[in-house]
N, C-alpha and C positions, 0 to 999 in steps of 0.2 A: 504494500500500500504506500502511496506517495504522501508526502507532507505538504500541506498548504500553509504557507507563511504569509503573514500580514506585511504588505509593502507600505501602506499608508492609510490613514483615515483623514480625508481632506475634502474640501469643496471641489465640485466638478471642475471649476475654472483652474484649479491648481494641479489637475492630473497631467502628468507629462504627455507630450504629443504622441509618443510612441505607444502609450497605453490607452489614450483617448478612444481609438476605434473599438476597443473591447467594451468600454463604458457605453458608447453609442449603440453598439450592437445589442448589449444586454437591455438597454432601455427600449429598443425596438421589440425585442423578444417579449419583454414584460408589458409592452403597450403603454409605456409611460412617457409623458413629456419630460424632457430633460432640461432642468434649470441650472444655470451656472453656480448658484449658491447652495445647491443641494449637497448634502453630506454623503460621501460614498467611501466605503472601505474597499481597498483593492488587495486581493489575495493573489499569490503566485504559487503555482505547483512547483515544488522543488525540482531542480535540474531541467526546467522547461522555460519557455517564454509564454506559457498559457496563463493568462490573467483572468481572474474571476471577480467582477465588481459586485458589491453587495450594497444596494441602496438603503440608506438608514432613515429616510423620511418615513417610510412604512416598513420597518425592519421585519425580516422573517424571524421565526422563533429559532433558537439555537438548534433545536431538534430538526427542523426542516432544512436549515443550512447544512447540518451534518449529513442529512439524507442526500441532499443534492451533491455534496462532495463525494459521498460514498459511491454514487452512481458513476463517478469519474475516477473511482479507485483512489480516493484521497481522504485524508483526515486533517483536521486543524492541528497545528502545533499547540502546545500548552500555552505558549506566549500569545499566539494569535487568539486562542479561545478566551484567555483572560482579558485581553484588550477589547474584543468584541462583546464580551459579556456586559460591558457597561452600556452598550448601544442596542443590543438585540434582546428579545423577550425570553 
């Protein structure tokens, strides 16, 4: 199983340009309008350039986030889980 590390929790406007397409794609998949001041957590799967944005305006539960990652054969690192615990239900 791969590890999902937290890259950053930041506003969309501060997401680096090379990661921004992942954020835009996830917003499209979720059918949400993307606002520049929306808070987003960006995860990266260890040893890859696969980024997973998690929108914190209407955050998922920790259980549903972990289920989503499990479908991608990944788990949160303990550090990422602790940081996200302050933002997700």
